[in-house]
mmCIF file as gemmi writes it, N, C-alpha and C atoms, coordinates in Angstrom:
data_model
loop_
_atom_site.group_PDB
_atom_site.id
_atom_site.type_symbol
_atom_site.label_atom_id
_atom_site.label_alt_id
_atom_site.label_comp_id
_atom_site.label_asym_id
_atom_site.label_entity_id
_atom_site.label_seq_id
_atom_site.pdbx_PDB_ins_code
_atom_site.Cartn_x
_atom_site.Cartn_y
_atom_site.Cartn_z
_atom_site.occupancy
_atom_site.B_iso_or_equiv
_atom_site.pdbx_formal_charge
_atom_site.auth_seq_id
_atom_site.auth_asym_id
_atom_site.pdbx_PDB_model_num
ATOM 1 N N . ILE Axp A 1 ? 0.858 -1.19 0 1 0 ? 1 A 1
ATOM 2 C CA . ILE Axp A 1 ? 0 0 0 1 0 ? 1 A 1
ATOM 3 C C . ILE Axp A 1 ? 0.894 1.24 0 1 0 ? 1 A 1
ATOM 4 N N . PRO Axp A 2 ? 0.624 2.151 -0.922 1 0 ? 2 A 1
ATOM 5 C CA . PRO Axp A 2 ? 1.419 3.386 -0.943 1 0 ? 2 A 1
ATOM 6 C C . PRO Axp A 2 ? 1.252 4.173 0.348 1 0 ? 2 A 1
ATOM 7 N N . SER Axp A 3 ? 2.257 4.965 0.704 1 0 ? 3 A 1
ATOM 8 C CA . SER Axp A 3 ? 2.178 5.747 1.939 1 0 ? 3 A 1
ATOM 9 C C . SER Axp A 3 ? 1.065 6.788 1.885 1 0 ? 3 A 1
ATOM 10 N N . THR Axp A 4 ? 0.756 7.277 0.703 1 0 ? 4 A 1
ATOM 11 C CA . THR Axp A 4 ? -0.336 8.233 0.534 1 0 ? 4 A 1
ATOM 12 C C . THR Axp A 4 ? -1.354 7.632 -0.42 1 0 ? 4 A 1
ATOM 13 N N . VAL Axp A 5 ? -2.557 7.431 0.09 1 0 ? 5 A 1
ATOM 14 C CA . VAL Axp A 5 ? -3.626 6.868 -0.725 1 0 ? 5 A 1
ATOM 15 C C . VAL Axp A 5 ? -4.669 7.96 -0.948 1 0 ? 5 A 1
ATOM 16 N N . HIS Axp A 6 ? -5.021 8.158 -2.189 1 0 ? 6 A 1
ATOM 17 C CA . HIS Axp A 6 ? -6.035 9.162 -2.522 1 0 ? 6 A 1
ATOM 18 C C . HIS Axp A 6 ? -7.268 8.429 -3.028 1 0 ? 6 A 1
ATOM 19 N N . ILE Axp A 7 ? -8.372 8.579 -2.315 1 0 ? 7 A 1
ATOM 20 C CA . ILE Axp A 7 ? -9.64 8.03 -2.779 1 0 ? 7 A 1
ATOM 21 C C . ILE Axp A 7 ? -10.245 9.074 -3.705 1 0 ? 7 A 1
ATOM 22 N N . LEU Axp A 8 ? -10.454 8.685 -4.96 1 0 ? 8 A 1
ATOM 23 C CA . LEU Axp A 8 ? -10.913 9.642 -5.965 1 0 ? 8 A 1
ATOM 24 C C . LEU Axp A 8 ? -12.427 9.667 -6.089 1 0 ? 8 A 1
ATOM 25 N N . GLY Axp A 9 ? -13.075 8.536 -5.799 1 0 ? 9 A 1
ATOM 26 C CA . GLY Axp A 9 ? -14.524 8.452 -5.899 1 0 ? 9 A 1
ATOM 27 C C . GLY Axp A 9 ? -15.046 7.345 -5.013 1 0 ? 9 A 1
ATOM 28 N N . PHE Axp A 10 ? -16.355 7.36 -4.795 1 0 ? 10 A 1
ATOM 29 C CA . PHE Axp A 10 ? -16.979 6.361 -3.936 1 0 ? 10 A 1
ATOM 30 C C . PHE Axp A 10 ? -18.421 6.142 -4.38 1 0 ? 10 A 1
ATOM 31 N N . TYR Axp A 11 ? -18.809 4.876 -4.525 1 0 ? 11 A 1
ATOM 32 C CA . TYR Axp A 11 ? -20.195 4.529 -4.852 1 0 ? 11 A 1
ATOM 33 C C . TYR Axp A 11 ? -20.88 4.074 -3.576 1 0 ? 11 A 1
ATOM 34 N N . HIS Axp A 12 ? -22.043 4.642 -3.28 1 0 ? 12 A 1
ATOM 35 C CA . HIS Axp A 12 ? -22.826 4.256 -2.112 1 0 ? 12 A 1
ATOM 36 C C . HIS Axp A 12 ? -24.218 3.861 -2.584 1 0 ? 12 A 1
ATOM 37 N N . GLY Axp A 13 ? -24.55 2.6 -2.41 1 0 ? 13 A 1
ATOM 38 C CA . GLY Axp A 13 ? -25.865 2.136 -2.831 1 0 ? 13 A 1
ATOM 39 C C . GLY Axp A 13 ? -25.888 0.633 -2.963 1 0 ? 13 A 1
ATOM 40 N N . VAL Axp A 14 ? -26.939 0.142 -3.562 1 0 ? 14 A 1
ATOM 41 C CA . VAL Axp A 14 ? -27.105 -1.288 -3.812 1 0 ? 14 A 1
ATOM 42 C C . VAL Axp A 14 ? -26.914 -1.511 -5.311 1 0 ? 14 A 1
ATOM 43 N N . PRO Axp A 15 ? -25.88 -2.266 -5.684 1 0 ? 15 A 1
ATOM 44 C CA . PRO Axp A 15 ? -25.66 -2.506 -7.111 1 0 ? 15 A 1
ATOM 45 C C . PRO Axp A 15 ? -26.877 -3.135 -7.775 1 0 ? 15 A 1
ATOM 46 N N . VAL Axp A 16 ? -27.092 -2.799 -9.024 1 0 ? 16 A 1
ATOM 47 C CA . VAL Axp A 16 ? -28.227 -3.326 -9.784 1 0 ? 16 A 1
ATOM 48 C C . VAL Axp A 16 ? -28.249 -4.85 -9.728 1 0 ? 16 A 1
ATOM 49 N N . SER Axp A 17 ? -27.086 -5.471 -9.781 1 0 ? 17 A 1
ATOM 50 C CA . SER Axp A 17 ? -27.007 -6.936 -9.78 1 0 ? 17 A 1
ATOM 51 C C . SER Axp A 17 ? -27.408 -7.563 -8.445 1 0 ? 17 A 1
ATOM 52 N N . LYS Axp A 18 ? -27.514 -6.761 -7.393 1 0 ? 18 A 1
ATOM 53 C CA . LYS Axp A 18 ? -27.88 -7.272 -6.061 1 0 ? 18 A 1
ATOM 54 C C . LYS Axp A 18 ? -29.314 -6.926 -5.665 1 0 ? 18 A 1
ATOM 55 N N . ARG Axp A 19 ? -30.015 -6.206 -6.51 1 0 ? 19 A 1
ATOM 56 C CA . ARG Axp A 19 ? -31.383 -5.789 -6.177 1 0 ? 19 A 1
ATOM 57 C C . ARG Axp A 19 ? -32.372 -6.905 -6.48 1 0 ? 19 A 1
ATOM 58 N N . SER Axp A 20 ? -33.46 -6.872 -5.747 1 0 ? 20 A 1
ATOM 59 C CA . SER Axp A 20 ? -34.508 -7.855 -6.007 1 0 ? 20 A 1
ATOM 60 C C . SER Axp A 20 ? -35.742 -7.138 -6.558 1 0 ? 20 A 1
ATOM 61 N N . LYS Axp A 21 ? -36.671 -7.913 -7.086 1 0 ? 21 A 1
ATOM 62 C CA . LYS Axp A 21 ? -37.904 -7.303 -7.608 1 0 ? 21 A 1
ATOM 63 C C . LYS Axp A 21 ? -38.728 -6.689 -6.493 1 0 ? 21 A 1
ATOM 64 N N . ASP Axp A 22 ? -38.481 -7.123 -5.255 1 0 ? 22 A 1
ATOM 65 C CA . ASP Axp A 22 ? -39.206 -6.581 -4.107 1 0 ? 22 A 1
ATOM 66 C C . ASP Axp A 22 ? -38.541 -5.332 -3.528 1 0 ? 22 A 1
ATOM 67 N N . ASP Axp A 23 ? -37.424 -4.955 -4.083 1 0 ? 23 A 1
ATOM 68 C CA . ASP Axp A 23 ? -36.682 -3.791 -3.618 1 0 ? 23 A 1
ATOM 69 C C . ASP Axp A 23 ? -37.299 -2.545 -4.243 1 0 ? 23 A 1
ATOM 70 N N . THR Axp A 24 ? -38.466 -2.154 -3.735 1 0 ? 24 A 1
ATOM 71 C CA . THR Axp A 24 ? -39.213 -1.071 -4.375 1 0 ? 24 A 1
ATOM 72 C C . THR Axp A 24 ? -38.991 0.295 -3.737 1 0 ? 24 A 1
ATOM 73 N N . TRP Axp A 25 ? -38.659 0.325 -2.47 1 0 ? 25 A 1
ATOM 74 C CA . TRP Axp A 25 ? -38.464 1.615 -1.83 1 0 ? 25 A 1
ATOM 75 C C . TRP Axp A 25 ? -37.108 1.639 -1.147 1 0 ? 25 A 1
ATOM 76 N N . ARG Axp A 26 ? -36.312 2.557 -1.583 1 0 ? 26 A 1
ATOM 77 C CA . ARG Axp A 26 ? -35.029 2.798 -0.927 1 0 ? 26 A 1
ATOM 78 C C . ARG Axp A 26 ? -34.499 4.13 -1.41 1 0 ? 26 A 1
ATOM 79 N N . LEU Axp A 27 ? -33.535 4.643 -0.691 1 0 ? 27 A 1
ATOM 80 C CA . LEU Axp A 27 ? -32.937 5.909 -1.089 1 0 ? 27 A 1
ATOM 81 C C . LEU Axp A 27 ? -32.153 5.736 -2.384 1 0 ? 27 A 1
ATOM 82 N N . PRO Axp A 28 ? -32.001 6.789 -3.166 1 0 ? 28 A 1
ATOM 83 C CA . PRO Axp A 28 ? -31.249 6.677 -4.421 1 0 ? 28 A 1
ATOM 84 C C . PRO Axp A 28 ? -29.766 6.395 -4.152 1 0 ? 28 A 1
ATOM 85 N N . ASP Axp A 29 ? -29.144 5.721 -5.085 1 0 ? 29 A 1
ATOM 86 C CA . ASP Axp A 29 ? -27.713 5.496 -5.009 1 0 ? 29 A 1
ATOM 87 C C . ASP Axp A 29 ? -27 6.833 -5.188 1 0 ? 29 A 1
ATOM 88 N N . GLU Axp A 30 ? -25.759 6.894 -4.69 1 0 ? 30 A 1
ATOM 89 C CA . GLU Axp A 30 ? -24.976 8.12 -4.789 1 0 ? 30 A 1
ATOM 90 C C . GLU Axp A 30 ? -23.562 7.791 -5.251 1 0 ? 30 A 1
ATOM 91 N N . ILE Axp A 31 ? -22.993 8.685 -6.018 1 0 ? 31 A 1
ATOM 92 C CA . ILE Axp A 31 ? -21.588 8.61 -6.39 1 0 ? 31 A 1
ATOM 93 C C . ILE Axp A 31 ? -20.942 9.907 -5.911 1 0 ? 31 A 1
ATOM 94 N N . TYR Axp A 32 ? -19.857 9.753 -5.159 1 0 ? 32 A 1
ATOM 95 C CA . TYR Axp A 32 ? -19.101 10.892 -4.659 1 0 ? 32 A 1
ATOM 96 C C . TYR Axp A 32 ? -17.802 10.995 -5.444 1 0 ? 32 A 1
ATOM 97 N N . ILE Axp A 33 ? -17.436 12.205 -5.823 1 0 ? 33 A 1
ATOM 98 C CA . ILE Axp A 33 ? -16.182 12.481 -6.5 1 0 ? 33 A 1
ATOM 99 C C . ILE Axp A 33 ? -15.415 13.463 -5.607 1 0 ? 33 A 1
ATOM 100 N N . PHE Axp A 34 ? -14.167 13.138 -5.303 1 0 ? 34 A 1
ATOM 101 C CA . PHE Axp A 34 ? -13.389 13.931 -4.356 1 0 ? 34 A 1
ATOM 102 C C . PHE Axp A 34 ? -12.424 14.86 -5.1 1 0 ? 34 A 1
ATOM 103 N N . GLN Axp A 35 ? -12.836 16.105 -5.217 1 0 ? 35 A 1
ATOM 104 C CA . GLN Axp A 35 ? -12.105 17.104 -5.991 1 0 ? 35 A 1
ATOM 105 C C . GLN Axp A 35 ? -10.665 17.262 -5.524 1 0 ? 35 A 1
ATOM 106 N N . GLU Axp A 36 ? -10.454 17.422 -4.241 1 0 ? 36 A 1
ATOM 107 C CA . GLU Axp A 36 ? -9.102 17.661 -3.738 1 0 ? 36 A 1
ATOM 108 C C . GLU Axp A 36 ? -8.165 16.495 -4.066 1 0 ? 36 A 1
ATOM 109 N N . SER Axp A 37 ? -8.648 15.276 -3.9 1 0 ? 37 A 1
ATOM 110 C CA . SER Axp A 37 ? -7.828 14.101 -4.208 1 0 ? 37 A 1
ATOM 111 C C . SER Axp A 37 ? -7.493 14.039 -5.695 1 0 ? 37 A 1
ATOM 112 N N . ILE Axp A 38 ? -8.483 14.32 -6.534 1 0 ? 38 A 1
ATOM 113 C CA . ILE Axp A 38 ? -8.241 14.295 -7.978 1 0 ? 38 A 1
ATOM 114 C C . ILE Axp A 38 ? -7.22 15.364 -8.36 1 0 ? 38 A 1
ATOM 115 N N . GLU Axp A 39 ? -7.354 16.546 -7.797 1 0 ? 39 A 1
ATOM 116 C CA . GLU Axp A 39 ? -6.413 17.611 -8.111 1 0 ? 39 A 1
ATOM 117 C C . GLU Axp A 39 ? -4.996 17.286 -7.634 1 0 ? 39 A 1
ATOM 118 N N . LYS Axp A 40 ? -4.872 16.526 -6.538 1 0 ? 40 A 1
ATOM 119 C CA . LYS Axp A 40 ? -3.55 16.158 -6.029 1 0 ? 40 A 1
ATOM 120 C C . LYS Axp A 40 ? -2.833 15.162 -6.931 1 0 ? 40 A 1
ATOM 121 N N . VAL Axp A 41 ? -3.58 14.299 -7.608 1 0 ? 41 A 1
ATOM 122 C CA . VAL Axp A 41 ? -2.935 13.276 -8.431 1 0 ? 41 A 1
ATOM 123 C C . VAL Axp A 41 ? -2.804 13.702 -9.897 1 0 ? 41 A 1
ATOM 124 N N . CYS Axp A 42 ? -3.311 14.865 -10.241 1 0 ? 42 A 1
ATOM 125 C CA . CYS Axp A 42 ? -3.283 15.314 -11.637 1 0 ? 42 A 1
ATOM 126 C C . CYS Axp A 42 ? -2.455 16.586 -11.783 1 0 ? 42 A 1
ATOM 127 N N . THR Axp A 43 ? -1.885 16.728 -12.979 1 0 ? 43 A 1
ATOM 128 C CA . THR Axp A 43 ? -1.201 17.973 -13.322 1 0 ? 43 A 1
ATOM 129 C C . THR Axp A 43 ? -1.886 18.562 -14.542 1 0 ? 43 A 1
ATOM 130 N N . GLY Axp A 44 ? -2.542 19.674 -14.345 1 0 ? 44 A 1
ATOM 131 C CA . GLY Axp A 44 ? -3.19 20.359 -15.46 1 0 ? 44 A 1
ATOM 132 C C . GLY Axp A 44 ? -4.666 20.025 -15.589 1 0 ? 44 A 1
ATOM 133 N N . ASP Axp A 45 ? -5.353 20.949 -16.229 1 0 ? 45 A 1
ATOM 134 C CA . ASP Axp A 45 ? -6.802 20.846 -16.387 1 0 ? 45 A 1
ATOM 135 C C . ASP Axp A 45 ? -7.224 19.629 -17.205 1 0 ? 45 A 1
ATOM 136 N N . GLU Axp A 46 ? -6.499 19.327 -18.267 1 0 ? 46 A 1
ATOM 137 C CA . GLU Axp A 46 ? -6.871 18.185 -19.11 1 0 ? 46 A 1
ATOM 138 C C . GLU Axp A 46 ? -6.752 16.871 -18.334 1 0 ? 46 A 1
ATOM 139 N N . ALA Axp A 47 ? -5.72 16.75 -17.517 1 0 ? 47 A 1
ATOM 140 C CA . ALA Axp A 47 ? -5.557 15.549 -16.693 1 0 ? 47 A 1
ATOM 141 C C . ALA Axp A 47 ? -6.688 15.429 -15.674 1 0 ? 47 A 1
ATOM 142 N N . VAL Axp A 48 ? -7.111 16.56 -15.13 1 0 ? 48 A 1
ATOM 143 C CA . VAL Axp A 48 ? -8.239 16.552 -14.176 1 0 ? 48 A 1
ATOM 144 C C . VAL Axp A 48 ? -9.506 16.082 -14.884 1 0 ? 48 A 1
ATOM 145 N N . ARG Axp A 49 ? -9.784 16.619 -16.06 1 0 ? 49 A 1
ATOM 146 C CA . ARG Axp A 49 ? -10.979 16.206 -16.804 1 0 ? 49 A 1
ATOM 147 C C . ARG Axp A 49 ? -10.939 14.707 -17.118 1 0 ? 49 A 1
ATOM 148 N N . LYS Axp A 50 ? -9.783 14.229 -17.552 1 0 ? 50 A 1
ATOM 149 C CA . LYS Axp A 50 ? -9.643 12.81 -17.872 1 0 ? 50 A 1
ATOM 150 C C . LYS Axp A 50 ? -9.852 11.937 -16.632 1 0 ? 50 A 1
ATOM 151 N N . GLU Axp A 51 ? -9.297 12.351 -15.508 1 0 ? 51 A 1
ATOM 152 C CA . GLU Axp A 51 ? -9.444 11.573 -14.271 1 0 ? 51 A 1
ATOM 153 C C . GLU Axp A 51 ? -10.888 11.576 -13.78 1 0 ? 51 A 1
ATOM 154 N N . ILE Axp A 52 ? -11.58 12.695 -13.929 1 0 ? 52 A 1
ATOM 155 C CA . ILE Axp A 52 ? -12.995 12.751 -13.535 1 0 ? 52 A 1
ATOM 156 C C . ILE Axp A 52 ? -13.799 11.766 -14.375 1 0 ? 52 A 1
ATOM 157 N N . ARG Axp A 53 ? -13.583 11.768 -15.699 1 0 ? 53 A 1
ATOM 158 C CA . ARG Axp A 53 ? -14.294 10.809 -16.564 1 0 ? 53 A 1
ATOM 159 C C . ARG Axp A 53 ? -14.005 9.373 -16.13 1 0 ? 53 A 1
ATOM 160 N N . GLN Axp A 54 ? -12.737 9.074 -15.877 1 0 ? 54 A 1
ATOM 161 C CA . GLN Axp A 54 ? -12.336 7.728 -15.477 1 0 ? 54 A 1
ATOM 162 C C . GLN Axp A 54 ? -12.952 7.345 -14.131 1 0 ? 54 A 1
ATOM 163 N N . THR Axp A 55 ? -12.946 8.267 -13.189 1 0 ? 55 A 1
ATOM 164 C CA . THR Axp A 55 ? -13.48 7.99 -11.852 1 0 ? 55 A 1
ATOM 165 C C . THR Axp A 55 ? -14.986 7.782 -11.904 1 0 ? 55 A 1
ATOM 166 N N . VAL Axp A 56 ? -15.687 8.62 -12.65 1 0 ? 56 A 1
ATOM 167 C CA . VAL Axp A 56 ? -17.145 8.457 -12.766 1 0 ? 56 A 1
ATOM 168 C C . VAL Axp A 56 ? -17.464 7.116 -13.428 1 0 ? 56 A 1
ATOM 169 N N . TRP Axp A 57 ? -16.748 6.768 -14.499 1 0 ? 57 A 1
ATOM 170 C CA . TRP Axp A 57 ? -16.954 5.471 -15.155 1 0 ? 57 A 1
ATOM 171 C C . TRP Axp A 57 ? -16.739 4.331 -14.166 1 0 ? 57 A 1
ATOM 172 N N . HIS Axp A 58 ? -15.683 4.423 -13.374 1 0 ? 58 A 1
ATOM 173 C CA . HIS Axp A 58 ? -15.347 3.4 -12.39 1 0 ? 58 A 1
ATOM 174 C C . HIS Axp A 58 ? -16.49 3.216 -11.377 1 0 ? 58 A 1
ATOM 175 N N . GLU Axp A 59 ? -17.014 4.322 -10.873 1 0 ? 59 A 1
ATOM 176 C CA . GLU Axp A 59 ? -18.093 4.254 -9.869 1 0 ? 59 A 1
ATOM 177 C C . GLU Axp A 59 ? -19.401 3.776 -10.499 1 0 ? 59 A 1
ATOM 178 N N . ILE Axp A 60 ? -19.672 4.138 -11.737 1 0 ? 60 A 1
ATOM 179 C CA . ILE Axp A 60 ? -20.867 3.634 -12.42 1 0 ? 60 A 1
ATOM 180 C C . ILE Axp A 60 ? -20.762 2.124 -12.607 1 0 ? 60 A 1
ATOM 181 N N . ALA Axp A 61 ? -19.56 1.64 -12.884 1 0 ? 61 A 1
ATOM 182 C CA . ALA Axp A 61 ? -19.353 0.188 -12.993 1 0 ? 61 A 1
ATOM 183 C C . ALA Axp A 61 ? -19.709 -0.499 -11.678 1 0 ? 61 A 1
ATOM 184 N N . HIS Axp A 62 ? -19.359 0.102 -10.54 1 0 ? 62 A 1
ATOM 185 C CA . HIS Axp A 62 ? -19.765 -0.455 -9.243 1 0 ? 62 A 1
ATOM 186 C C . HIS Axp A 62 ? -21.295 -0.477 -9.127 1 0 ? 62 A 1
ATOM 187 N N . HIS Axp A 63 ? -21.943 0.561 -9.616 1 0 ? 63 A 1
ATOM 188 C CA . HIS Axp A 63 ? -23.402 0.635 -9.597 1 0 ? 63 A 1
ATOM 189 C C . HIS Axp A 63 ? -24.021 -0.575 -10.304 1 0 ? 63 A 1
ATOM 190 N N . PHE Axp A 64 ? -23.384 -1.016 -11.379 1 0 ? 64 A 1
ATOM 191 C CA . PHE Axp A 64 ? -23.903 -2.163 -12.12 1 0 ? 64 A 1
ATOM 192 C C . PHE Axp A 64 ? -23.393 -3.499 -11.602 1 0 ? 64 A 1
ATOM 193 N N . GLY Axp A 65 ? -22.643 -3.47 -10.486 1 0 ? 65 A 1
ATOM 194 C CA . GLY Axp A 65 ? -22.269 -4.706 -9.813 1 0 ? 65 A 1
ATOM 195 C C . GLY Axp A 65 ? -20.886 -5.237 -10.1 1 0 ? 65 A 1
ATOM 196 N N . PHE Axp A 66 ? -20.069 -4.502 -10.853 1 0 ? 66 A 1
ATOM 197 C CA . PHE Axp A 66 ? -18.715 -4.955 -11.133 1 0 ? 66 A 1
ATOM 198 C C . PHE Axp A 66 ? -17.827 -4.739 -9.915 1 0 ? 66 A 1
ATOM 199 N N . ASP Axp A 67 ? -16.968 -5.714 -9.614 1 0 ? 67 A 1
ATOM 200 C CA . ASP Axp A 67 ? -16.019 -5.553 -8.512 1 0 ? 67 A 1
ATOM 201 C C . ASP Axp A 67 ? -14.711 -4.979 -9.047 1 0 ? 67 A 1
ATOM 202 N N . GLU Axp A 68 ? -13.762 -4.723 -8.144 1 0 ? 68 A 1
ATOM 203 C CA . GLU Axp A 68 ? -12.509 -4.085 -8.544 1 0 ? 68 A 1
ATOM 204 C C . GLU Axp A 68 ? -11.755 -4.895 -9.596 1 0 ? 68 A 1
ATOM 205 N N . LYS Axp A 69 ? -11.722 -6.21 -9.44 1 0 ? 69 A 1
ATOM 206 C CA . LYS Axp A 69 ? -11.003 -7.049 -10.399 1 0 ? 69 A 1
ATOM 207 C C . LYS Axp A 69 ? -11.626 -6.937 -11.8 1 0 ? 69 A 1
ATOM 208 N N . GLU Axp A 70 ? -12.94 -7.005 -11.871 1 0 ? 70 A 1
ATOM 209 C CA . GLU Axp A 70 ? -13.625 -6.887 -13.162 1 0 ? 70 A 1
ATOM 210 C C . GLU Axp A 70 ? -13.413 -5.504 -13.786 1 0 ? 70 A 1
ATOM 211 N N . ILE Axp A 71 ? -13.454 -4.473 -12.958 1 0 ? 71 A 1
ATOM 212 C CA . ILE Axp A 71 ? -13.243 -3.117 -13.475 1 0 ? 71 A 1
ATOM 213 C C . ILE Axp A 71 ? -11.823 -2.982 -13.996 1 0 ? 71 A 1
ATOM 214 N N . ASP Axp A 72 ? -10.846 -3.515 -13.263 1 0 ? 72 A 1
ATOM 215 C CA . ASP Axp A 72 ? -9.457 -3.467 -13.731 1 0 ? 72 A 1
ATOM 216 C C . ASP Axp A 72 ? -9.312 -4.133 -15.086 1 0 ? 72 A 1
ATOM 217 N N . GLU Axp A 73 ? -9.988 -5.259 -15.281 1 0 ? 73 A 1
ATOM 218 C CA . GLU Axp A 73 ? -9.938 -5.953 -16.567 1 0 ? 73 A 1
ATOM 219 C C . GLU Axp A 73 ? -10.525 -5.076 -17.682 1 0 ? 73 A 1
ATOM 220 N N . TRP Axp A 74 ? -11.654 -4.432 -17.417 1 0 ? 74 A 1
ATOM 221 C CA . TRP Axp A 74 ? -12.283 -3.55 -18.411 1 0 ? 74 A 1
ATOM 222 C C . TRP Axp A 74 ? -11.391 -2.347 -18.716 1 0 ? 74 A 1
ATOM 223 N N . GLU Axp A 75 ? -10.734 -1.806 -17.684 1 0 ? 75 A 1
ATOM 224 C CA . GLU Axp A 75 ? -9.94 -0.596 -17.873 1 0 ? 75 A 1
ATOM 225 C C . GLU Axp A 75 ? -8.673 -0.846 -18.686 1 0 ? 75 A 1
ATOM 226 N N . ARG Axp A 76 ? -8.283 -2.08 -18.845 1 0 ? 76 A 1
ATOM 227 C CA . ARG Axp A 76 ? -7.097 -2.396 -19.668 1 0 ? 76 A 1
ATOM 228 C C . ARG Axp A 76 ? -7.371 -2.17 -21.147 1 0 ? 76 A 1
ATOM 229 N N . TYR Axp A 77 ? -8.646 -2.106 -21.547 1 0 ? 77 A 1
ATOM 230 C CA . TYR Axp A 77 ? -8.986 -1.967 -22.972 1 0 ? 77 A 1
ATOM 231 C C . TYR Axp A 77 ? -9.203 -0.548 -23.355 1 0 ? 77 A 1
């Protein structure tokens, strides 16, 4: 583990793949993007924009039930 870990985004909710047909009432899912962390790992505006796109895509993948290993496999392409 690196000495400094920056969490860039976070998905909070129930992934679509884990929901049941009886899951009719619940709070909406949320995706958090951490501006300060993204700015710390990026140099320049274009890098920030690219990292935001990547982070949002990553968290949306969690929304659909993909785990870290599956997301890593997708991100290689």
